[in-house]
N, C-alpha and C positions, 0 to 999 in steps of 0.2 A: 810424150806420145809414142816413141818407139817402144818404151818398156810396156805400156799398155797393150800395143799391138802384139808384142811378143807373147804376153799372157794368153791372148785370144788364140794366136796362131798355134802355140805349143799345146794349149789344152785341147784344141779340135783335132790335131793331127798326130800327137805323140802320147797319148794317154794309153799306157800299157800296164799290165799287171805286174807286181813284184811282191816279194815276201819280206817280212820283217827282218831288218838287219842287212839285207842285201846291199852291196856296194856296186856301183856302175860308174861308167863315164856318164856325163849329163849334158843336156842342153838347157840354156836359159835365154832370157832376153838379151843378155850380153852377146850372144852369138848372132843377133840381128843388127848389131851396132858395129860400125867400122872401127877397128883399133884406133885409139887416140891417147895421147899423153895429157890431154887437157883435163883440168879438174872442173867438176860441175857443182854449183852450190846445192847443198842437201836440204830438202824440206821434210825428209822422212818418208814421203810417199814413194819416191823412186826405189828406196831400199826395199820397202814392202813389196812393190811390184816385182822386183827382182827375185826375192825370196820365194813369192808365190809363183813364179814362172819356172822354177827349177824342176826338171823331170828327168827321169833315167834315159840314157841313150841306149837303145836295144842292140847296137852293133858294137858296143865298147864294154866288154865283160872280162877282159884279161887283167891279170894283175898289174900290168903296166898302166892300165887305164882306170885304175881305182881312183876316182876323184870325188865321189859323193856317196853318202849313206842314206837310205830311205827306210821309213817305217810304213807298212801297208798291211792291209788285209787282203782284200780282193783286188782293189785298184790303188794306185798311188794316192796317199793321203798327205804326207808331208816329208820334207827333207830334214834330216837331223845333223848333217855334217857336210861340209864342202872343203876340199883340199886343192890348193893351186900349185902348179909346178914351180911358182915363184916363192912357195913357202908360206903364202897367206892362208889362213885357215879360219872357217866359221864352224862353230859347234853349238848345236841347240843346248840351252842350259837345263831344260827339263822337257817333259813330254807334252805339256799343255800349250795352248795357243799363245798365251801371253807371258811365257816363262823367259822370253829373251834369248840372247846368244852370247857365247864367248867368241871373241875375234882376236887375231893377232898373228905374229910371226911364230912359226913352229920350227922346232929343231928337226934333225934327221929321223927322230923317233916320234915325230908329230906331237911333241909335247910343247905347250905354250911357254914363251920365254918369261920367267918371273920378272915382275915389276913392269912389264909391257903388255899385259893381257888386258883386254877390255871386255867389260860386261855391257852389252848393247840392250838398253831398255826397249820394250815393245812399241815405244813411239818412234824408234830409229833415229832420234835426234839427241838423246840423253845417254850418257855412259859412265861407268866407273872405269878407271885405270889402275891396275895393281897387280897383286899376286894372288893366285888361286891354288889351293891344295887339291889335287886329284880332280881337277876341273870342276870343282864343287864348292868347298869351303873358301870364302874370300878372307885371306889373312890380312890384307889391307887394300883399301881402294879409296880413290879420290874422285869427285865428280868432275866430268868434262863434258864437252858438247861435240857432236859430230858435225863439222862444218861443210866438207866436201866429199865427192865420191867420183870414182871412174872404174870403167871396166878394164881389168888387167888380166889377160890369159883367161878370160872366161869368168873371172870372179870379181865381185865388187871389192875394190880397195878403198879404204876410208882415210879421211884426214880429220884430225882432232884438234881442239884447243888444249893448251897446257893447263894443269891444275893451277888454281889461284894459290898465291902465297899464303901460308898459314891457314889453309883450308881444312875442313873437317876430314879426318881419316876414319872411314867406315870399316867395320869388320862383321863377319858373320857371328852371330850370337845364338845362344841356346836359351830359348824362352822357357819360363816356368810358370807356376801359378801366382808369381809375385814379380818376376823380372820381365819388364818391357823392352828396354833399350839401353845401350851404352851412351846414346846421344838423344835423350828424350825431347831436347829442345831444338833439335836440328830437323828441318823438313826433308823428306825424301825428294831428291833432285827431279825426278820426272813428275811426281805428284805437285811439286811446287810450280812447274810449268803448266800443269793442267788447271789447277783450282786455287781459290783463295777463300779465306774465312770472312763471313759477313753475318748480317741478321736476317733471319727468314722473313720472306715478303709473301710467300704462297700458302702459308699454314697460319691462319689467324689465331689458333690456340696457342701457338708458341712464338707469337710475334716478337721480335727483338731478341730471340734467342739465337745461339750460334747455328749457322748453316754454311754449306759450301757452295761456290759459284764457279762456273766455267771461266778460266782466265783467257781462253782462246776458242775459236771454233773447233769443235770435236766431232769427227766423223761417227757414223753409226758403227757399232761393233768394234769399238775401240776401248782400251782400258782407260779408265777416268781416275780412279783413286785406289789406293791400297787400304786393307782393313786388317791391321795387326793388333796385338794386345797381349793379354796373358792367357794361359790355358786354364780352363775349368773342366773338370772330369765329371762325367755323369754319375760316378759311383760315390761322390762326396756331396753332403748336403750344401746347397747353394744359399740358403737362408738360415738365419739363426733364430731360435724360438722366440726371442724377446722383440723381433722386428715388427714395426707397425706396418700396415698395409701400404702406406705411402712410402716408407723406407724400402719395402720390397720392390715397389714399382720403380723406384729410383735406381736400385741395384740392378734390376733386370733390364733396363732400357738399352744397354749397349751389348747385351749378350747375344752372340751369333753362332748358330750351329756350324760345325766344321766336319765332323765325321760321326761315326757310330759311338765313339768314346769320349770325344772332346768338343768343347765349344771355345770360342775366342771371346774374350771379354775386355772391356775398357771400364774399370771401376768409376763410380762417382768422382772420387778425388782426381784421378788421372784424366777424367773428361774435361777438366778445366785446362784450356790451352795454355795457361801459365805453367802447368805441370808436364804437359805432354803434347808434342806436335808431330812426332815422327811420321805417323800415317793418320789420315783424317777421314777414312771412309765412314767411321761411326758417327760423323757430323751430318751425313745425309739424312734429311728428314723424310717422314713418311707421307705418301700422297696416293690417293686410289685412282685419281684420274689423270693427273699431270706427271706421273712417274716417267723418268727418262733413262733410267739405269737399272740393271738387274745384278744380282750377286753372281760372282764368278770364283774360280779357284786359280791360284797362282803360286809359282815358287819364286821368292825374292832372294837376292844374294846376301841380304842382311838378316832378314827375319824368317827365312825359310819357307815352309809351306803354310800359306796364310789364304785369307779371302780377298776379293777385289770387287770393284764396281765396274761394270761394262756398259757402255752407252747402247740403248736399244734402238736409238734413232739419232739423227743429227742434233747436236746441242750448240746453240749459239753462244757466243761470247757474252758473258754477263748473266746467263740463264742459271737459275738455281738447280742444283743436283738433287732430284728426288727419287725416292724408291718406295715400292710398295713392300712393307716388311713381311707380308705373307703370313701373318698369325691366323689361326683358325678362330673366328669370332664366336664359334659355337662351343669352344672349350672353356672350362672354368679358369684355367690357369693363364689365359690370355690376358694381357694388360687391360684394365678397365678403360684407360684413355684411348686405346686402339678401337675398342668396342664402340665407345661413344662417338668417336669420329666416323666410324663405319656406318653405324646406324642412323646417324644424323644425315648422311647422304643417301642411305638406302633403308628408309624406315619401314618399308613394306616386308623386308626380310626379318626385322625385328619382330613385327607382328606374327609372322609365320613361325618364328622360333618360339615365341611366347604360347602360341597355339599348340605346338607340339609338346611343350613342357606340360601344359594344362591337360592335354589329352593323355599324356603318359601318367600323370598323377591320378 
């Protein structure tokens, strides 16, 4: 309650313009809470509230008061670093909303201590603990959970579980057009908390095929799943000349655009969960009416810059994760199954398309 009030209070009365890279003293929801040594159980929402409440303090601009860094254009957009006099530091892992944070104790040069640096996933419940090179490349990381929090000198201090004995060691990888992951049979820890694999119940055409479902209630505008794979470049042919139409459809089904030069792909062989489980965003099935997620961009400590799925509305536990793939049904290279599904729901558009073709001819 106090953190929620803090967001409203600070947003109304302390919204001031800044410039990119400017460092200030700051105010946050922690300033509205009496100092306490008591640890509070973490649900993740308290940390989100605290991060979103941080704003520059207009009266604290001296070098001695440099405690936070902000990125902004005309008005404050987001905080990208927070330093505590106690040596606790938060540093945003990337520039996008779901890129997460690095957290830990820093030395006198504000460098994170090797082996004790945490990557905070965007659910603010899941983390890696390990060593990061240049605050970017994860040399090693083990999955842990964030169990408790407390405000300490204006900064959220966290308590974590210890890594499980003989747990998987994750490392940043360099993906290519053939290399997926060093641990293809290991689930991403945050994604494992969010979703599970089952059989589709919402798309009759693919009944009993793989689908993903919410393992817990997921709020709107939250990251649901990651979408990693291999790189495909636009300057190289994607199909071979001897492929049948069905083989082309199968090869194309998990291809997702990334930028102007590359797409992300999960090939038919690796689409089998017996071969690849690292990220499961490609298992979200298409739906034109009941879609509950959209595609997003994210930086992941293991897979680098990839795509993700963001909830567009609240998703209940057990609900299938569905997305509109967004193909243009009027283009020839759009998958036939997608066109068939679309025009079965909107037959009047197919009639309009046929009329346009006939008039053109």
